[in-house]
Backbone as CSV, one residue per row, in Angstrom:
resi,resn,N_x,N_y,N_z,CA_x,CA_y,CA_z,C_x,C_y,C_z
1,MET,-10.325,29.408,-13.930,-9.850,28.454,-13.347,-8.995,28.467,-13.640
2,GLN,-7.278,27.512,-12.817,-6.592,27.625,-13.083,-6.506,26.478,-13.963
3,ASP,-5.012,26.057,-14.502,-5.023,25.245,-15.356,-5.105,24.008,-14.519
4,TYR,-4.412,24.112,-13.893,-3.791,22.701,-12.839,-5.529,21.958,-12.152
5,GLU,-6.265,23.097,-11.682,-7.572,22.599,-11.320,-8.272,22.346,-12.026
6,LEU,-8.391,22.858,-12.495,-9.307,22.276,-14.133,-8.895,20.502,-14.636
7,PHE,-7.599,20.988,-14.190,-6.908,18.918,-14.843,-7.734,18.163,-13.255
8,ILE,-7.544,18.643,-12.368,-7.854,17.439,-10.963,-9.361,17.416,-11.625
9,GLN,-10.242,18.220,-11.848,-11.765,18.258,-11.949,-11.972,17.326,-13.341
10,ARG,-11.375,17.270,-13.961,-11.742,16.449,-15.680,-10.776,15.504,-14.747
11,PHE,-10.004,14.773,-14.584,-9.291,13.957,-13.868,-9.951,12.784,-13.036
12,TYR,-10.309,13.806,-12.113,-11.544,12.808,-11.033,-12.432,12.159,-11.634
13,LYS,-13.462,13.170,-12.656,-14.431,12.494,-13.817,-14.188,11.009,-14.238
14,LYS,-13.059,11.304,-14.206,-12.556,10.243,-15.686,-11.830,9.264,-14.476
15,SER,-12.214,8.512,-13.775,-10.608,8.058,-12.856,-11.943,7.866,-11.266
16,GLY,-11.996,8.708,-10.817,-12.789,8.269,-9.134,-11.295,8.635,-8.121
17,ILE,-10.714,9.114,-8.967,-9.439,9.553,-8.172,-9.568,11.184,-7.790
18,ASN,-9.393,11.979,-6.735,-9.540,13.571,-6.541,-7.716,13.356,-6.186
19,LEU,-6.773,14.329,-6.670,-6.158,14.391,-6.277,-5.711,15.698,-5.832
20,GLY,-7.310,16.653,-5.748,-6.631,17.128,-4.238,-6.956,16.841,-2.960
21,GLN,-7.156,15.545,-2.678,-7.011,14.876,-1.045,-4.948,14.784,-1.202
22,TYR,-4.665,14.788,-2.111,-3.397,14.876,-2.088,-2.189,16.350,-1.845
23,LYS,-1.098,16.506,-1.054,-0.395,17.535,-0.755,-0.422,18.013,-2.402
24,GLU,-0.348,19.659,-1.966,-0.493,20.324,-3.496,0.485,20.287,-4.132
25,ALA,2.149,20.912,-3.273,3.105,20.985,-4.060,3.277,19.962,-4.086
26,GLN,3.636,18.976,-3.183,4.294,17.568,-4.222,3.660,17.007,-5.771
27,MET,2.415,17.130,-5.254,1.703,16.632,-5.968,2.242,17.302,-8.137
28,LYS,2.274,18.610,-7.627,1.446,19.220,-8.292,3.266,18.910,-9.284
29,ARG,4.536,19.392,-8.817,5.725,18.817,-8.866,5.563,17.678,-9.715
30,ARG,5.214,16.765,-9.130,5.140,15.534,-10.228,4.622,15.525,-11.156
31,LEU,3.608,15.910,-11.361,2.570,16.111,-12.637,3.143,16.687,-13.461
32,THR,3.640,18.143,-13.287,4.135,18.662,-13.839,5.749,18.525,-14.511
33,ALA,6.373,17.979,-13.870,7.938,16.994,-14.341,7.449,15.687,-15.595
34,LEU,6.346,14.908,-15.395,5.940,13.988,-16.048,5.065,14.747,-17.477
35,ARG,4.111,15.309,-17.139,3.570,16.360,-18.428,4.306,16.958,-18.715
36,ASP,6.351,17.486,-18.571,6.972,18.673,-20.017,7.734,17.160,-20.434
37,LYS,7.421,16.038,-19.666,8.614,14.743,-19.883,7.606,14.662,-21.306
38,LYS,6.824,14.030,-20.941,5.794,13.597,-21.809,5.443,15.414,-23.616
39,GLY,6.027,16.332,-22.956,6.063,16.925,-24.299,4.626,18.376,-24.141
40,TYR,4.024,17.862,-23.469,2.699,18.772,-23.242,2.924,20.555,-21.790
41,ASP,2.597,21.379,-23.513,2.747,22.963,-22.431,1.503,22.826,-21.331
42,ASN,1.039,22.310,-21.183,-0.151,22.349,-20.202,-0.613,21.694,-19.548
43,PHE,-1.970,21.604,-18.728,-2.068,20.139,-17.716,-3.741,19.994,-19.554
44,ASN,-4.666,21.089,-19.567,-5.385,21.438,-20.425,-4.927,19.995,-21.831
45,ALA,-4.017,20.533,-22.308,-3.548,19.575,-23.430,-3.237,18.187,-22.948
46,TYR,-2.333,17.944,-21.725,-1.878,16.142,-21.841,-3.460,15.841,-21.402
47,MET,-4.770,16.298,-20.946,-5.602,15.996,-20.336,-6.254,15.384,-21.523
48,GLN,-5.855,16.030,-22.973,-6.726,16.452,-23.668,-6.159,14.888,-24.276
49,ALA,-5.014,14.668,-23.944,-4.095,13.201,-24.886,-4.260,12.092,-24.194
50,MET,-4.826,12.069,-23.014,-4.902,10.837,-22.325,-6.165,10.127,-22.243
51,GLU,-6.951,11.518,-22.689,-8.463,11.408,-23.164,-8.719,10.272,-24.196
52,SER,-7.959,10.636,-25.297,-7.904,10.130,-26.605,-6.656,8.627,-26.909
53,SER,-6.251,8.430,-25.130,-4.648,7.758,-26.007,-5.374,6.591,-24.561
54,ALA,-5.415,5.615,-24.424,-5.076,4.421,-23.542,-3.817,4.082,-22.756
55,ALA,-3.084,4.013,-23.404,-2.064,3.663,-23.238,-1.096,5.107,-22.536
56,LEU,-1.968,6.196,-22.731,-0.679,7.888,-22.156,-1.892,7.308,-20.681
57,TYR,-3.086,7.131,-20.912,-3.520,7.486,-19.422,-3.357,6.207,-18.546
58,ASP,-2.669,5.064,-19.042,-2.035,4.178,-18.479,-0.545,4.108,-17.490
59,GLU,-0.361,5.554,-18.626,1.259,5.576,-18.013,1.218,6.106,-16.368
60,PHE,0.258,7.818,-16.850,0.210,8.399,-15.978,-0.726,7.882,-14.649
61,LEU,-1.217,7.026,-14.857,-1.880,6.380,-13.435,-0.254,5.788,-12.786
62,ASP,0.205,4.915,-13.649,0.910,4.306,-12.289,2.572,5.198,-12.350
63,ARG,2.120,6.733,-13.183,3.304,7.400,-12.381,3.233,8.252,-11.296
64,MET,2.097,8.723,-11.265,1.263,9.828,-10.035,1.100,9.384,-9.371
65,THR,0.924,7.538,-8.872,1.241,7.005,-7.764,2.389,6.821,-7.292
66,ILE,2.127,6.235,-6.410,4.016,6.295,-5.321,4.021,5.113,-4.518
67,ASN,5.029,4.751,-5.981,5.650,2.661,-5.922,6.977,2.269,-5.723
68,VAL,7.127,2.897,-5.030,8.205,3.085,-4.151,8.248,1.601,-3.662
69,SER,9.292,0.429,-3.629,9.228,-0.960,-2.103,10.035,-1.606,-2.268
70,GLU,10.235,-2.555,-1.025,10.698,-3.604,-1.307,10.810,-4.413,0.037
71,PHE,10.503,-5.666,0.105,10.570,-6.759,1.155,11.260,-6.071,2.469
72,PHE,10.490,-6.438,3.342,10.860,-6.091,5.147,11.478,-4.968,4.936
73,ARG,11.020,-3.907,4.096,11.802,-2.582,4.741,11.423,-2.273,6.156
74,ASN,12.614,-1.419,6.514,13.000,-1.331,8.018,12.643,-2.267,8.336
75,PRO,13.866,-3.613,8.333,13.934,-4.466,9.003,13.154,-5.170,10.470
76,ILE,14.060,-3.593,11.371,13.354,-3.786,12.392,12.221,-3.944,13.124
77,ARG,11.117,-3.085,12.258,9.641,-3.077,11.831,9.179,-4.823,11.816
78,TRP,9.655,-4.681,10.662,9.580,-6.152,10.813,9.479,-7.257,11.744
79,GLN,10.426,-7.097,12.366,11.014,-7.672,14.084,9.836,-7.465,14.578
80,GLN,9.702,-6.427,14.348,8.378,-6.817,15.820,7.104,-6.624,15.555
81,LEU,6.794,-6.758,14.230,6.021,-7.516,13.848,5.901,-8.925,14.056
82,GLU,7.136,-9.839,13.674,7.280,-10.810,14.494,6.945,-11.342,14.996
83,GLN,7.868,-10.671,16.081,7.672,-11.237,17.808,6.823,-11.302,18.378
84,ASP,6.469,-9.896,18.423,5.471,-8.703,19.810,4.234,-9.013,18.989
85,ILE,3.754,-8.666,18.150,2.254,-8.702,17.230,1.836,-9.683,17.232
86,LEU,2.171,-10.042,16.122,1.782,-11.302,15.674,1.493,-12.296,16.558
87,PRO,2.236,-12.987,17.746,1.668,-13.457,18.425,0.647,-13.391,19.783
88,VAL,0.121,-12.017,19.440,-0.782,-11.647,20.287,-1.674,-11.758,19.847
89,LEU,-1.779,-11.207,18.531,-2.816,-11.148,17.507,-3.510,-12.665,17.206
90,ALA,-2.380,-13.458,17.089,-3.085,-15.056,17.154,-4.453,-15.833,18.638
91,SER,-2.839,-15.234,19.603,-3.163,-15.097,20.484,-5.707,-14.511,20.865
92,ARG,-5.555,-13.610,20.312,-6.793,-13.190,20.583,-7.804,-13.258,19.172
93,ALA,-7.550,-13.989,18.324,-8.077,-14.164,16.995,-8.730,-15.685,17.648
94,HIS,-10.397,-15.592,17.018,-11.040,-16.799,16.801,-11.096,-16.983,15.728
95,GLY,-10.144,-18.052,15.555,-10.405,-18.413,14.082,-8.756,-18.309,13.265
96,ARG,-9.578,-17.288,11.961,-8.272,-16.897,11.144,-7.989,-15.391,12.105
97,ILE,-7.230,-14.964,11.686,-6.299,-13.773,12.048,-6.016,-12.819,10.336
98,ARG,-7.075,-11.899,9.944,-7.276,-11.159,8.924,-7.226,-9.930,8.604
99,ALA,-5.860,-10.646,7.470,-4.593,-8.476,7.681,-5.307,-8.172,6.582
100,TRP,-4.788,-6.753,6.250,-5.192,-6.232,5.233,-3.180,-4.911,4.577
101,SER,-3.119,-5.344,3.322,-2.121,-4.658,2.636,-2.385,-3.974,2.384
102,ALA,-3.292,-2.288,2.892,-3.303,-1.573,2.304,-2.034,-0.485,1.367
103,ALA,-2.935,0.235,0.572,-2.011,0.794,-0.991,-1.259,-0.543,-0.990
104,CYS,-0.696,-1.476,-1.145,0.042,-2.582,-1.487,1.860,-2.349,-1.817
105,SER,1.090,-1.182,-3.256,2.065,-1.170,-4.597,2.203,-2.939,-5.599
106,THR,3.979,-2.711,-5.415,3.846,-3.446,-6.618,4.007,-5.606,-5.811
107,GLY,3.720,-5.096,-4.638,3.308,-6.304,-4.086,3.981,-6.889,-2.972
108,GLU,5.779,-6.215,-2.342,6.404,-6.678,-1.409,6.101,-6.203,-0.222
109,GLU,4.760,-5.586,0.099,4.875,-5.798,1.708,4.182,-7.118,1.738
110,PRO,2.847,-7.129,0.831,2.089,-8.773,1.292,3.071,-9.447,1.515
111,TYR,3.907,-9.714,0.463,4.133,-11.347,0.342,5.327,-10.852,1.893
112,SER,5.638,-10.153,1.908,6.489,-10.244,3.572,5.938,-10.432,4.664
113,LEU,4.815,-10.263,4.649,4.210,-10.855,5.850,3.807,-12.157,5.488
114,ALA,2.989,-12.189,3.834,3.006,-13.630,3.468,4.004,-14.434,4.544
115,MET,5.427,-14.749,4.141,6.486,-15.196,4.538,6.085,-14.996,6.111
116,LEU,6.632,-13.601,7.458,6.416,-14.269,8.327,5.126,-14.917,8.486
117,MET,3.940,-14.749,8.371,2.406,-16.119,9.015,2.274,-17.166,8.569
118,ASN,3.520,-18.043,7.089,3.439,-18.753,6.880,4.393,-19.348,8.100
119,GLU,5.326,-18.285,8.388,6.241,-19.666,9.041,5.904,-19.482,10.338
120,GLN,4.577,-18.431,10.950,4.693,-18.762,12.191,2.878,-19.585,12.011
121,PHE,2.361,-20.045,11.494,1.151,-20.207,11.455,0.876,-21.043,10.462
122,GLU,-0.553,-22.028,10.495,-0.831,-22.813,9.297,-1.607,-22.248,8.137
123,GLU,-1.856,-22.460,6.956,-2.610,-21.555,6.295,-3.649,-21.132,6.627
124,LYS,-4.652,-22.641,6.942,-5.946,-22.108,7.448,-5.912,-21.150,7.888
125,ASP,-4.776,-20.400,8.917,-5.287,-19.748,10.242,-4.717,-18.074,9.946
126,PHE,-4.791,-17.664,8.922,-4.794,-16.251,8.463,-5.458,-16.122,7.163
127,THR,-5.659,-15.223,6.607,-5.815,-14.499,5.140,-5.208,-13.315,5.345
128,ILE,-4.965,-13.382,3.943,-3.928,-11.835,3.645,-4.904,-10.916,2.547
129,LEU,-5.225,-10.026,2.233,-5.849,-8.999,1.388,-5.115,-7.814,1.354
130,ALA,-4.640,-7.851,-0.273,-3.326,-6.707,-0.139,-4.511,-5.684,-1.669
131,THR,-4.566,-4.895,-1.455,-4.581,-3.581,-2.467,-4.094,-2.489,-2.908
132,ASP,-4.811,-1.827,-4.393,-3.759,-1.186,-4.593,-4.936,-0.011,-6.031
133,LEU,-4.857,0.968,-5.692,-5.666,1.532,-6.735,-4.411,1.890,-8.548
134,ASP,-4.414,0.923,-8.640,-3.466,1.167,-9.932,-3.111,-0.272,-10.075
135,ASP,-4.575,-0.758,-10.878,-4.382,-1.890,-11.849,-2.930,-2.481,-12.655
136,ILE,-1.872,-1.333,-13.109,-0.451,-1.813,-13.486,-0.315,-2.442,-11.803
137,VAL,0.445,-1.949,-11.502,0.843,-2.153,-9.896,0.415,-3.800,-9.744
138,LEU,-1.263,-3.864,-9.373,-1.837,-4.795,-9.229,-1.603,-6.358,-10.035
139,GLU,-1.207,-5.907,-11.205,-0.264,-6.857,-12.027,0.979,-7.267,-11.686
140,LYS,1.461,-6.511,-11.171,3.165,-6.709,-11.400,2.904,-7.554,-10.323
141,ALA,2.350,-7.453,-9.508,2.201,-7.746,-7.572,1.798,-9.206,-8.178
142,LYS,0.883,-9.391,-8.735,0.341,-10.688,-9.043,1.514,-11.731,-9.818
143,ARG,2.136,-11.125,-10.487,3.575,-11.984,-11.294,4.352,-12.313,-10.056
144,GLY,4.514,-11.861,-9.217,5.504,-11.288,-8.564,7.277,-11.460,-9.057
145,VAL,7.226,-10.914,-9.836,8.725,-11.145,-10.976,9.977,-9.320,-10.030
146,TYR,10.915,-9.348,-9.378,11.173,-8.844,-8.893,13.001,-8.543,-8.455
147,GLY,13.481,-7.383,-9.538,15.071,-7.208,-9.274,15.469,-7.392,-8.306
148,PRO,17.068,-7.478,-8.100,17.688,-7.484,-7.264,17.425,-6.829,-5.647
149,SER,17.203,-5.680,-6.383,17.629,-4.671,-5.455,16.389,-4.374,-3.912
150,ALA,15.016,-4.855,-4.846,13.976,-5.385,-3.360,14.092,-5.964,-3.035
151,LEU,14.843,-6.664,-2.851,15.557,-8.134,-1.929,16.655,-8.113,-0.967
152,ASN,16.796,-6.376,-0.782,18.146,-5.916,-0.183,18.083,-6.500,1.572
153,GLU,16.504,-6.919,2.009,16.735,-6.791,3.151,15.803,-8.436,3.377
154,VAL,16.082,-9.240,1.949,15.482,-10.546,2.461,16.802,-11.293,3.298
155,ILE,16.400,-12.150,4.044,18.126,-13.136,4.443,18.388,-13.968,4.038
156,GLU,19.046,-14.435,3.903,19.349,-15.687,2.280,18.451,-16.948,2.715
157,GLU,18.566,-16.822,3.807,17.075,-17.988,4.095,16.228,-18.569,3.666
158,ARG,15.665,-17.442,3.473,14.778,-16.846,3.065,14.231,-17.077,0.912
159,LYS,15.353,-16.136,0.740,15.963,-16.202,-0.944,15.879,-17.341,-1.209
160,ARG,16.331,-18.411,-0.891,16.550,-19.676,-0.798,15.059,-20.715,-1.102
161,LYS,14.182,-20.336,0.416,13.136,-20.728,-0.157,12.088,-20.676,-0.327
162,TYR,11.665,-19.284,-0.837,10.530,-18.284,-1.724,11.193,-17.915,-2.445
163,PHE,11.808,-17.766,-3.134,12.310,-16.978,-4.507,13.437,-18.041,-5.265
164,THR,12.890,-17.879,-6.706,13.267,-18.975,-7.845,14.167,-17.258,-8.576
165,GLU,15.287,-17.500,-8.798,16.331,-16.923,-10.252,16.155,-17.053,-11.153
166,ARG,16.000,-15.529,-11.690,15.834,-15.912,-13.527,17.048,-14.493,-13.878
167,ASP,17.933,-15.020,-14.739,18.063,-13.570,-15.369,18.185,-13.052,-15.040
168,GLN,18.438,-12.991,-13.305,18.991,-11.895,-12.710,17.532,-10.992,-11.901
169,GLN,16.359,-12.057,-12.336,15.148,-11.313,-11.499,14.577,-12.903,-10.789
170,PHE,13.910,-12.521,-9.929,13.792,-13.315,-8.227,12.034,-13.352,-8.913
171,GLU,11.474,-14.303,-8.733,9.485,-15.199,-8.523,9.605,-15.147,-7.675
172,ILE,9.124,-14.325,-6.968,8.036,-15.142,-5.151,7.506,-16.783,-5.775
173,SER,7.617,-17.685,-4.758,7.045,-18.981,-5.174,5.628,-18.946,-5.208
174,PRO,5.057,-19.907,-6.167,3.644,-19.694,-5.950,2.893,-20.057,-4.083
175,ASP,3.600,-20.234,-3.707,3.410,-21.285,-2.661,3.340,-20.129,-1.369
176,VAL,3.969,-18.944,-1.639,3.840,-17.475,-1.253,2.382,-16.996,-1.698
177,LYS,2.531,-16.686,-3.124,1.603,-16.578,-4.021,0.670,-16.491,-3.709
178,ARG,0.179,-17.430,-3.505,-1.532,-18.443,-3.115,-2.115,-18.453,-2.127
179,LEU,-1.204,-17.358,-1.148,-1.066,-16.587,0.373,-1.913,-15.126,0.246
180,VAL,-2.048,-14.855,-0.851,-2.772,-13.160,-0.408,-3.249,-13.484,-2.000
181,ARG,-4.218,-12.651,-1.254,-5.386,-12.056,-2.324,-5.724,-10.430,-3.106
182,PHE,-5.094,-10.051,-3.954,-5.166,-9.031,-4.772,-6.652,-8.214,-4.653
183,GLY,-6.965,-6.840,-4.630,-8.096,-6.239,-5.315,-7.592,-5.357,-5.561
184,LYS,-8.574,-3.790,-6.108,-8.103,-3.016,-6.957,-8.826,-2.063,-5.182
185,HIS,-8.413,-1.137,-4.753,-9.580,-0.156,-3.469,-8.726,1.619,-3.627
186,ASN,-9.700,2.434,-3.847,-8.476,3.426,-3.665,-9.410,3.768,-2.152
187,LEU,-8.402,4.493,-1.598,-8.508,4.067,-0.180,-9.200,5.789,0.948
188,LEU,-9.599,6.924,-0.131,-10.212,8.158,-0.419,-11.485,8.080,-1.512
189,ALA,-11.574,7.089,-1.531,-12.818,6.837,-1.881,-13.824,5.325,-1.759
190,ASP,-12.944,4.617,-1.805,-14.071,3.415,-1.781,-14.695,2.682,-0.098
191,ARG,-15.435,2.134,0.263,-15.517,1.626,1.108,-14.775,0.373,1.288
192,TYR,-14.278,0.035,3.101,-13.602,-0.610,3.701,-14.043,-1.821,4.027
193,GLU,-13.853,-3.232,3.976,-14.452,-4.025,4.267,-13.723,-4.303,5.708
194,THR,-14.069,-5.061,6.607,-14.559,-5.221,8.089,-13.494,-6.301,8.793
195,GLY,-13.206,-5.681,10.037,-13.365,-6.990,10.823,-11.520,-7.876,11.055
196,PHE,-10.630,-6.199,10.295,-9.309,-7.333,10.615,-8.451,-7.274,11.655
197,ASP,-7.692,-7.725,12.006,-6.972,-8.330,12.779,-5.178,-6.975,12.645
198,LEU,-5.487,-6.958,11.730,-3.752,-6.190,11.559,-4.229,-5.711,10.219
199,ILE,-3.834,-4.312,10.660,-3.997,-3.270,8.942,-2.264,-3.057,8.698
200,ILE,-1.721,-3.033,7.416,-0.821,-2.244,7.015,-0.687,-1.454,5.887
201,CYS,-0.255,0.109,5.868,-0.820,0.609,5.513,0.987,1.687,5.452
202,ARG,1.937,1.396,4.828,3.010,2.442,4.732,3.421,2.871,3.555
203,ASN,3.945,4.707,4.063,4.385,5.090,3.725,4.073,5.352,2.141
204,VAL,2.706,5.330,2.110,1.967,6.366,1.775,1.202,7.967,1.993
205,LEU,0.258,7.752,3.642,0.124,9.633,3.785,0.396,10.146,3.979
206,ILE,1.913,10.443,4.114,2.915,11.610,3.890,2.213,12.058,2.429
207,TYR,1.965,11.886,1.600,1.110,11.920,0.472,0.612,13.211,0.293
208,PHE,-0.554,12.002,1.766,-2.248,12.711,1.254,-2.532,13.973,2.460
209,THR,-3.653,15.277,2.301,-3.665,16.121,2.752,-4.109,15.644,4.218
210,GLU,-3.706,16.706,5.349,-4.945,17.005,6.573,-5.658,15.101,7.035
211,GLU,-6.458,16.576,6.187,-8.084,16.140,6.705,-7.913,14.638,5.660
212,ALA,-7.789,14.318,4.396,-7.764,13.328,3.794,-7.034,12.254,5.023
213,LYS,-6.268,12.376,5.498,-4.840,11.276,6.425,-5.667,10.696,7.219
214,ALA,-6.761,12.357,7.945,-8.170,11.892,8.829,-9.120,11.161,8.609
215,HIS,-9.377,10.947,7.498,-10.324,10.133,7.206,-9.386,8.850,6.819
216,VAL,-8.567,8.204,6.113,-8.525,7.411,5.878,-8.360,6.629,7.721
217,TYR,-7.806,7.558,8.506,-6.942,7.268,9.598,-8.738,6.233,10.350
218,ARG,-9.848,6.859,10.099,-10.657,7.223,11.058,-11.729,5.279,9.994
219,SER,-11.472,5.586,9.348,-11.788,4.207,8.424,-10.822,3.573,8.379
220,PHE,-9.516,3.240,8.520,-9.444,1.906,9.576,-9.333,1.660,10.501
221,VAL,-9.347,2.558,11.910,-10.178,1.989,13.358,-11.783,0.811,12.854
222,ASP,-12.486,2.187,11.906,-13.403,1.260,11.362,-13.649,-0.427,10.784
223,ALA,-12.443,-0.544,10.778,-12.064,-1.788,9.323,-11.714,-2.940,10.473
224,LEU,-11.134,-2.135,11.857,-9.907,-3.061,12.550,-10.836,-3.656,13.407
225,LYS,-10.671,-4.775,14.218,-11.905,-5.388,15.000,-11.017,-4.568,16.444
226,PRO,-11.297,-4.734,17.671,-10.952,-4.205,19.137,-9.655,-5.103,18.976
227,GLY,-8.897,-3.943,19.695,-7.456,-4.886,19.832,-6.364,-5.223,18.145
228,GLY,-7.718,-4.470,17.001,-6.439,-4.843,16.228,-5.614,-4.020,16.243
229,ILE,-4.733,-4.227,15.341,-3.306,-3.462,14.950,-3.010,-2.627,13.799
230,LEU,-2.728,-1.317,14.382,-2.394,-0.535,12.184,-0.792,-0.597,12.835
231,PHE,-0.567,-0.752,10.934,1.456,-0.831,11.509,1.488,0.263,10.317
232,VAL,2.347,1.345,10.373,2.738,2.203,9.837,4.230,2.926,9.064
233,GLY,4.320,4.257,8.397,6.003,3.927,8.285,6.184,4.719,8.723
234,GLY,7.975,4.582,9.153,9.284,5.354,9.927,8.658,6.670,9.528
235,THR,8.158,7.505,8.410,7.621,8.820,8.332,6.486,9.325,8.735
236,GLU,5.296,8.467,9.535,4.529,8.395,9.328,3.217,8.310,11.172
237,GLN,4.490,9.314,12.145,4.241,8.815,12.993,2.677,9.412,13.399
238,ILE,1.756,8.959,14.111,0.232,9.383,14.222,0.103,10.299,15.427
239,PHE,-0.168,11.670,15.850,0.060,12.440,16.624,-1.516,12.264,17.474
240,GLN,-1.089,12.387,18.638,-2.926,12.341,19.125,-3.731,11.232,18.654
241,PRO,-3.182,10.006,18.730,-3.665,8.234,18.506,-4.940,8.553,18.468
242,GLU,-5.096,8.927,19.817,-6.462,8.919,20.922,-7.990,9.103,19.961
243,ARG,-7.479,10.915,19.561,-8.256,12.061,18.442,-9.262,10.553,17.490
244,PHE,-8.631,8.970,17.486,-8.812,8.693,16.257,-9.367,7.169,16.146
245,GLY,-8.990,6.980,17.539,-9.832,5.778,18.454,-8.476,4.848,18.751
246,LEU,-7.122,5.072,18.704,-5.663,4.150,18.865,-5.425,5.005,20.094
247,ARG,-4.276,4.178,20.496,-3.728,4.254,21.293,-2.098,3.267,20.679
248,LEU,-1.252,4.485,20.843,0.877,3.536,20.858,0.601,2.202,21.414
249,LYS,0.621,1.288,20.439,1.493,0.194,20.952,2.797,0.297,21.182
250,GLN,3.254,0.058,19.985,5.256,-0.001,19.806,5.238,0.832,18.751
251,SER,6.453,1.474,18.513,6.218,2.572,17.448,6.361,2.010,16.728
252,PHE,5.489,2.432,15.826,4.666,2.913,14.438,3.443,1.791,14.295
253,PHE,3.027,0.983,15.383,2.178,-0.215,15.750,0.980,0.757,16.260
254,TYR,0.249,0.770,16.282,-1.142,1.406,16.835,-2.313,0.057,17.370
255,GLU,-3.081,0.517,17.965,-3.973,-0.470,19.008,-5.468,-0.042,19.012
256,LYS,-5.964,-0.801,18.491,-7.285,-0.162,18.490,-8.390,0.479,19.873
257,ILE,-8.170,0.859,19.981,-9.066,1.421,21.680,-10.900,0.679,21.783
């Protein structure tokens, strides 16, 4: 068995994360660069080192996941969400709008949603769940402290209202933090909660195999209420969405049939 394939098996037993469900060429290139940077000649040696070093293992988990994010990434899509999608969901919702930011990384996405919903609704009228499989990025998300580049698309009014600047870092306000409930979740292995009006999962599935994508899309559909919306990234157009029980609502917004 090849060194990389054995590594995938051993890592799956240790972590519950199946790297075989990610596109092999991209993931192998990413992990080989990380392995070489740490000074290991093969994946077997790298795995042995991780099994004896929690710090090395945690660093690996942080690096193998895709943690690139910013507030209101692709702002035109967020404007569509604010102006076109959220009002419709509010008119349909009986009680609270339930939203889920899946694979939320360091929290910019769910906090962006929290700002929008705070401006449109009473706090009692919505809930936001945010999940990721990486404990390290979840802790960063809970702290809510960001560099200036993460706020490139945040308008000045929101910067003043929702952030406190200290030493060229920006901390999101407690009023926004309390609107988001963070939790750990593996899209490829864990059970999905249900009853959501909105699911946001952007710029993550491009790294998955077609089989893994199909599994996630079907699971998202099961997790949505009828008429619920799935909001995907700018490189993640869903071809033939009807096969998953979805229809195109607007570009990158899909409605559960």
